[in-house]
N, C-alpha and C positions, 0 to 999 in steps of 0.2 A: 465367568469372565470371558470376554471376547478373545478369540485366538490371536496369536501374534501375527503381524503383517508378514507375509511370506517373503523369502529371499528372492532375488532376481532369478528368473527362469521357472518359478513356480506360478501357481494361479495368481493373477494380479488381484490386489485387494478390491473388494466391491466398494461402491460409492459410500455405503453406510459405514464401512470400516474406516475409509479415509476421512469421513466426516468426524467419526469418533476420535481418531488419533489427532485430528486437527483441534477438536475441542479440548482434549487433554493438554495439548501444547498451549492453548489459550489460557487454561486454568493455571498451568504451571508458571506462566508468565504473569500471573496476578489478575487474570480476567474474571469477570462476573456475569458474562452473558449466559442465560439459561440454555439448556440443551435444545429446547424447542425453538429457540431463537437463533441457534447457531447454524450457519450455512457454509462455513469454511471447510477446507479439506487439507489433509496432509499430502505431501508429495507422494504420488503413487509408486515411485521407484524407491522410496525410502525403505530400509530394512530396520525395524525397531527391535526385533528379537526378544520382546517381552510381552507379557499378557497385559491387556488393558485393564486397569482397576475396575472394580465393580461400580454400579450406579450409586450406591450409598457413599463410597469414598469420594467419588467425583463431585457429587452434590454437596457433601460436607465441605470439601475444599472450596467450592464456589461460595458457600456461606462464610467460611473463614476469610476468604478474600474480600467479601462484601463488608465484613466487620472490622478488618484491620489490614496489616501488612505483614503476613507471615514470612519467616525466613525460608530459605531453600531447605533447611533441615526439617522444619515443621511441615512444609509441603510434602517432602518425601515420606515423613512418618504417617501423615494422613493417607497418602496414596497406598502405602504398604500395609496399613493396619488391617487386621481381621475384624469381622463383625461377630462378637461373641454371642453364643446362644446355640444350644444343641439343636441340630436339624434345621438351622436357618442359614442358608447359603448366601454368599454374595450374589447380587442381582445384576443382570446385564442391561445394557442400554437398548431401549426400543428403537428400532431402525438401524442398529449397528450390527445385527447378526442376521444370518440367513433364515428365512421362514422355515419352520418345522424342525429346527435343531432341538436335540434332546436337552432338557434342563429346565430351570425355572422360566416362567414367562417373562420376557424382557419388559422393562418398565420405563416410563418417563420419570426421570429423577425428581422433577417438580411435583409429581404426584405421590412421592414417598411420604408416609407419615413421619412425623418428627421422631417417633420411637426408633425407626430404622437408623436414622442418622445419629441418635444418641448412642446406639449400640457401638458404632464405630468410634465416636468421640470418647466413650469411656475406655476403650482399648488404648487410644493414644494418651489419654490423661493418666491411666494407671501406669504406663511405662514411664511417664515423666515423674510421677509421684515416687515410684520405686527408686529413681535415681536421686531424689532430693535428700538432703541431709536432715536427720532428725535433730530437733533442738536438744541441748543437754538437759539431763535430769537435774532439777535444782537440788542442791544439798540441804538436807534438814539439819538442824542443830539439836544436839542432845545435851541438855544441861540439867543437873540434878535439881535445880530450883525452879525449873520451868513449869508452867501450868500444863497439866496433862489432859488431853482431850482426844476423842475419836469423832470423826465426821461420817455419818451414815444417813440413811433415809433416801430421799430423791437422789438417784445416782448422778444425774446431770449437775445438780447443785453441789453434791458432796465431792465429786471429782474436781470441780473447779475450785472449791474452797480448799481442798487438800493441796492442790498445786500452788495456789497463791499463798497459803500458809507456809509451805516449804520455801517459797521464794523469799519470804520474810524471816526465814530462820527458825520456823516453828514446825517441828516434826510431829505429826499426830501419832497417838498410840502410847503405850507404856502402862505399867501397873498403876492402878488407882485412877485411871482416866475417867473423866465425865463424858458420857456418851451424848452427843448432840445429834438428834434426829431431825435433819433439815427437811422442810416441807414448804409447799406453796399451795395455791388453790388447786383443786383436783384436776380441773381441765388443763391447766398449765403443766401439771405433773404428768398427765397422760402424754402430752407432746414430748416432754423430757424423756419419759421411759422409752418411747418409740425411737427418738434420736439416739439414745444410748445403745439400743439394740442394733440400729442401723449401722452405727460406727463400731460395733463389736462383732458379735457372731452373725449379724445379718437379721433381716426381718422381712415379712411380707409388706405389701403396700400399706400406707397409713389407713386407708378406708377398710381394707380387709382385717388388719390387726385390731382396729377399734371395734369393728363389727363382731369379731370373735370374742372380745371382752364383754360386749353387751350381751351376746348370745349366752355366754357362760354366767352372766350376771355376777361378775366378781371383778374387783379392782385388781389390776395386774400386780403381782407380788413385789415388783421393783418399787412401786409407789404406794404400797399398802403400809402407811406409816404406823397404823395401829398395831399391825403384826410386828413391825420393827420395834416399837416400844415394848411390847410384851416379851419379845425374844431377848432384848437386852436387859430388861428388868430381871428375867430369870437368871441371867449371867452375873450381873453386877449389883442388882438391887435397885429399887425405885429411886432412892435418894441420889443416884448417880446417873439418872436418865433425864434428858430435857427434850421436849418437842419445841423446835425453834422455827417460828414463823416470821421473825423479824430479822432480816439479814444485817441491819445496822447494828445489831447486838453482837455479831460474831467477833469483832476485834476484842471486845471485853471478855467474851467467853473463851477465846483461844489465846489471848495474850499477844496478838500480833500488834505491830507498831502502827499499822495503817489500816484503812478499810479494805475489805475483800470485795472486789468489784462485781462479783457474780459470774455466771456462766455465759458463754457465747450464745447469741440468739441466732439460730439457723433460719434463713428464709425457707419457705416451703419448697421452692424449686431446688434450693441447695441441699436440703435434706434428702430429697428424692434423687438428686445426682449422686450424693454419697451412697445411697442405697444401691443405685445401679452400678457404681464403680467398685463397691466392696467385693462382689464375687470375682471380678476380673483381677483385682489385687490378690485375692486368695489363691489364684493360680500361680502367682509370681513370688510370694513371700510366705513365711510361716504365719500362723494365726496371730501370735503375739505382736510381731512386727506390723502385720496388717492393721491391727487396732491402733498401734502408735502412729502409723502413717496417716490413718484416717483422722484421728483425733488431734494430732499435734501438727500435721502439715496441711491436710485438706480442710478441716473444720475452720481454722482461722481465716483461710482464703474465702470460704463460703460466707462466713459471718461478715467479713469486710465487704463482700459484694452487695450486701443489703437486700432488702425486699421483705414483703410481709411474711410473717411466720404462719405456721399451721395453727388452726384452731379447731375445736371439736365442732363438727357439723350440727346445725340446729336440730336435726332429727334426734340427736342423742342428748340434748340439753337436759331433759327431765331425768334421764338415767344418771347422768353425771351429778346433778344436784342432789338426787336421792342418796347416792352413795357418799357424797361429800358431807351431807347432814349426818349420816350415820357415823362417819369417821369423827366428826367434831363432837357429837353427843357422847360417843363411846370414850373418847379421850377425856372429856370433861368428867363423866361419871366415874371413870377409873381413878381420877385424881392425879393424873400425871402432871408434873410441873410444865407449864407452857410459857415460853418466852415469846411475847407478841400476842396478838388477838386470835383466839381460836376460830373466829369467823373468817379468818384468812384462808381457811380450807375451802370455803364456799366459792364456787365459780363466779367470776364477774362477766364482763362483756368486752373482752380484749379485741383489738383490731387484728385482722389476719384473714386468711383464706382457708376454706375447708378442705382443699386438696391442691396438689401441685398442678402446674400447667406443662404439658409436654413441650410446647413451643418455648416456654420459659426455661425449662430444663436444658433444652438444646442451646438456646441463646447464652445461658450461663456457662455451659461447657465450652462454647466457642470463646467466650471472654476469658475464661481461665487458661485455655490453651495459648491464646495470644499474649496474655499477661506473663505466663511462665516463659514464653518464647522471648519476649522483650526483656524480662528479668535476667535471662541467660546471656543478654548482650548480643542476641542473634536476630534481632528484628529489623535491622536498618536496611537490609538489602532487598526486602520483599517488594515485589511488584515493580522493581526497577531493573532487574537483570534481564538478559536475553532469554529466549526460550531455551537455548542450549545450556547456559550456566544455571538456570533454575532446575533443569533436568538432571544435572550431573550428580545430584545426591539422591536421586530417586532410586530406592532399593539398592 
């Protein structure tokens, strides 16, 4: 960070420092002029007494201003945010510091990769998520005459079905339950497994995680439905196990009063934003609460934002199809009861993208910050206040 402007009687601030403080005032007032297009300066006699925020924070604020009308509170949080990441310091503005100073090489904010700005955005987003209220846990009903069932298999499908069943007064579990192993086509289930890890204990990037499964030449355990069928068969017997590939059959199988709408569809950029936010949340709350915040607060916002989901890259199509055929044929030959068409395990050709976009992740993070800001009833004063009242809540 650039040193504070010195008090009267000390070395007068250089032109670059005055320009930087002037740009900060411009951004705090809602401005969107890029650093390389900014020529204004702060009053040389002013004593600010604070450190200038890093280049990442300043450029992120410029992007936020360009996308909406942040409140003074959000402006202050962006400017005060840290950039998470071990050994990756905040960066200084090129032209705002004296040549030869010790530290990272100053940068032009416009040249920063989106990844650097996402780092700061996840810090602000994590703080906002921690403060959000968790939705109440729906009470399940326990009635002696109810239909007993368990929902397992694809964890993304099973979690959503359990929650919706509870909302309709049907609590899964209990003695004598029929075990419903939920499944979809293997390519979709791979995306589900990654999203479940991302919003749980964390995961590597989509491409790295998938490449590891291909290298090991095995279906990830979370979506190995054949393994789930065998495990539950050994516990409860084959006559109480079903492979379910038809979601429309779930109300009949669970005794719910209405349809179960299925799991949220995460856009590719949203899933990556969740992955990047999870470690920051992990520093603020215990693991169990982190998972609830991610799945019950962040995931609905990401799903509502829309956008194409992740799909398996074409380079892995043959591998996925080979394993899907093995799963289908093994389930058939073993004689497990199947609800739906066993060919439903075979991958189709869904619309989507093979990987997230860093710029897309950044744009989504900015939209979420602005939406949360407006939802808190604090977005009406953005861009309209004076430089002083915008700055009064900075740090």
